[in-house]
N, C-alpha and C positions, 0 to 999 in steps of 0.2 A: 221520239227525239234523244240525241245523245245527251247525257247528262254531264254539265261542265265541272271540272275539279277545282273548287275554290281553295283550297289548302294553301297553295302557294301565296295566293292574296292575302288571305287572312294572317298567315305568318309575316309576311313583308308589313301589313298594317300594324302588328303588334310590335315589330322591330322599329318602325318609323316612331310609334308612339312612345316607346320607351326613350328613344334617343331625342325626341323632341322635350320630353320631361326632364331628362338629364340635361339638356342644353340649358333650359330655362333655369332649373333650380340651382345647378352648380355654378352658376353667375353670381348669386348671392354670397355674402360672407358668413362664413361658420367659425366656430371655436372648436377646436379639438385638442388632443394631446399626441405628443410623439415621444418615444424613447430613443434618445440621441446617444450612441456609443462615445465613451470617453477613450480618447487617444493621446497618450503621454509620448512626447517627442524630445530628442536631443538630450536625455538623461546621460551625464558623464559616465564613461566606462568604470571608473573606480567609485561611483556611488549608486546606491540601491533604495529602493522603497522598504520601510519597514511593515507597512501594512498595504493590502491590496485596496485600491479605490474601488467605489461602485463601478459595476459593468456599464451603466449608462446614466444619463441625467433625463429626468422627465420633463419635457417642456410644454407649455400650454401655448398654443400658437392659434393665431386668427388671421383669416385671409379668404380670397375667392375660392369657392369650392373646388373648381379645377385644379388650381394651385396646390390646395391642401392634399388633393387626391394623389396628384404627381408626387408629393413630397412623401406621402404615406407608402407608395408603391416603390419609390426609388430607395436605394440603399447608399447613397453618396453622402448624407448628413452626417457630420461628426463633430464632436465636441473637443477641440484640439488643445492641450495643455503643452507649452513650449517650456521646456525645465533647462535649457541653456543657461550656463552659468550659475545654475541654483546648486549649493552645496550645504544647505542647512534646511531645516522643516519650512514648508510654504503653507501660508492659509490664504485662500483666496475666494472671494465673492464670485459665485458662478456667473452673475450678471455683469461683471466687470470686463471691460474689453471685448464685449459680445461680438462685435463684427469681426474681430481678429479670430475667436476662438471657433465661432460656428459659420459655416457658409450655407445659407438658406436661399431658396428662391426669392427674387424681388417680388415685393407686394404681400410677402408674409411676415408678420411680426410676431415675436416672442414675447408673450405678456407676463410669464412667470417660468421660474426654473426651480426643480426641486432635485436634490437640496440646494439651499440658497447658499450654502458656504462648503468649500472641501479643505481637508487638512491632508497634505503629503508630508509625511515624516521621512527623512533620510538618514542614511547611516553610511559609513565606509563599507564598501564591497569587499567581501572576503571569499575565499575557495578552500573547502574541505573535502575529504575523501572519507566517506562511510559507508559501513557493510549494508547490504539490502537485506531485508527482512520478509520471506515468503508469507503470505496470508492464505491458508488452505481451509477448504471446507470439503472433506472427502470422505465418502464411505467404500466399505470393500465388500466385494461378494463373500457370502458365508464360506469360512475355510481359507480366506486369504488376508493378508495385511501387507502393510509398508514392512520393507526389510531395510535397515541401514539408514544413514542419514539421508535428509533433502539436501541436493547440491544445486547451486545456482552459477550460471556463468553469462555474464560476468557476475562476480559475487559482491561487488561494490560499485558506488556511484560518486561521481565528483558534482558536487553542487555549489552555486555560486549565489550570494545575495547579501542582505544587510547582515552586518556583525551582530547585531542584537538578536537577529532571528536564527543564524546559522549557529551560534554558539549555543542553543539550546536543543540541538538535534544531534543524536548520537547514532541514528540507524534510519533507513527510508524503507517504507513498506511498499510491498507491490499491491496492485489491485486484487481483489479477492478471486481466487481460482476455486471454482465449485466443480467436483468431478463425483460421479455416483457409480456404484457397482464395479469398482475396479478389480480387476484380475489379470492384470499385465503391467509391465514396466510403464512408467509416465516420463514423457518428454514434451513440455508444453512452453511456449513463450507466452510471457504475461507481462502487460504494461505496468510500468510503475504508478503509484498514485499519483495523481494530478492535483492534490491539495497544495495550495499556495504557488500554483503553476504561474500566476501572475506577477509574483514578485521574487521568485528563484528560477535559475536556469540550471539545467542538467545536461550532461555530457552524453547520455542515454537514455531512451525512452522504455526500454523493455529488458528483461532478462529471461534467460531459458532455465525452466525448473525441471529437475530430473529427480526420481526416486525409483527404487526397485520394489515391485510387488510379487510376492511368491505365494504359494500355498503353504499355510502355517501346519508345522509338524512338533513333535516332542522326541527327545533323545536322552537316554541316560548315560550318564558318566559315572562308570563304578570305579570304587577303590581308589579314590583320590587321596593321595597322602598328605596329611597335615604336618607341616613343619612348625616349629617354634623358632622365633627369632630374638635375638638380644639376650640369650643365656650366658651367664657368666661362666668364667673357666672352671669354677668350682662347684657348679650346679649341673645337674642335667634334669630334664624333664619328660616324664612319659605320659602320653596322651592315650586314653582310653575311649573308645577304639583309636587306633592310629591312623585308619582311613575312613572317609566319608562317601556317599553316592549322592550325585546330583542329577535331577531331571530339568532339562532345558528346554526352552520353547523359543522357535525362531522359523525363518523361511527354510523351505526344504532343501533348497541348494546350499545354503548358508550353513545348515547343520550337518550336510554331507562333508564339509572341509574343517569340521571341528572334532577333536577328539581331546583326551585327557591331558595332553601336552599344552592344550589352549587354556587350561584353568591351573591356579594355584590356590592352596588353602593354607593359611597362616595365622599363627596366634603370637602376639607380641608378650614376651616375659613381662613386661611392666603391666600389662593387663592382668596377668594371672596374680601378680603381687597385690594388685588392688581389687580383686574379686574375694568375695567373702562367701560365696555360694557353693563353693566346691565344685562348679562347672562352668563351662565357658564356650561362647559361640565363636567360631573361626571367621576370619574375613576371607572372603572368596574374590579372586580377582580373575577376570576373563573379558571376552569380547563384548564390547559395550552393545553390540547389535543384538545380542540374544538376551532373553530373560530367564533366570532362575526361579522355577516354579515351585521346587520342592529341594529339600536336603535332608539326609537321612544319615545319622541322626543330628539334631538340630544343635543340641548342647553336648559336650564331650567333658569326661572327667579328666582330670590331671594329677599327677603324683610329683613332687619336687624331692630330688635326692642331693645330698652332698656327695662330691666325688674326692674330696681330699680331706 
C-alpha cells in the first residue's frame, strides 16, 4: 500500500495553531515601550538650536496586543515640537499637549514619557566660512613616503548655526581616512565629520584629498656658498670654510628638480656679534618639501676685519 505524505498536513496544523494562539493572546492588553523620534518643525530661518535635542523620547504605552504590534512595526509615530514664533529658550513638559505632539493609534495610551522635560536653547543663526582639516591615518610601503603638502578641494566649508556654537569653531575636520601600504599618489573623496549635524548645516558634505607619494631618495648639494648679511660698510667678514655641503632627502622626482640654486646659506652679522664661541651655524633656506638630513661642516669659523 502506498504511504501517505502527511508533511503538508502537519505544517498546516502548526501554522493554524500559531495563528490561533496569536489571535487569542494578542487580544489582551499589554504594556511595552517604544522610542518615538523627535521632530522639530517651523524653526525660524534666523534662529538655531544651541544644543542637539535627544534623538527620541521613550514612551511607555499600554493597549491591545494587535495595536501595540502594529505601532512597533510601523514607523509613522513621531513626537512633533512646533517652534513657530519661538525666539528664546523653551522648556516644555513632554507630556503637555500630548495629543497634538504625538499621533498614535486609537486604543493605545501613553502612560509615561522619558525624559519628562526638554529644554531647547535658541540663539541667533550666523554663517561663517572656515578651513577644512584632513584627518589621515596612513602608512607607506618601505622606501616610499608622502611628498609635498596635502591639498583639499574644496579647502573650506560654509557652516550655519547658533552664534554661541559657531563662534567657537575655527576649522572643520573630515572623517578619518585610513590608507595602508601606499606607493602611489592619493586622490580620495572623504566625507566631512557629521558631529553637530543636527544643529549645524553645511554647504558641502565632502572634500577631495590629494597628496603625492614617491620613492624616497637622498641627494648631495655640494659647495653651497655661505653669505653674511647685514655687515656694516667698514667691516668685512671671512667665513671658514666659505662653502658647505648638504645631504637632502625627498621624493625621487622632487629631488630631480632641485639643485644648488634651490638653497641659500646665510649668517646674520648681528648673530656673529652675539656669539661668544668663535663658531656659528648658518641658516639654510630651501624647499619646504625636502628635509636636510646632514650638513658639513655644521659650525663655521669667522674672522671680522676693519676695512677703513
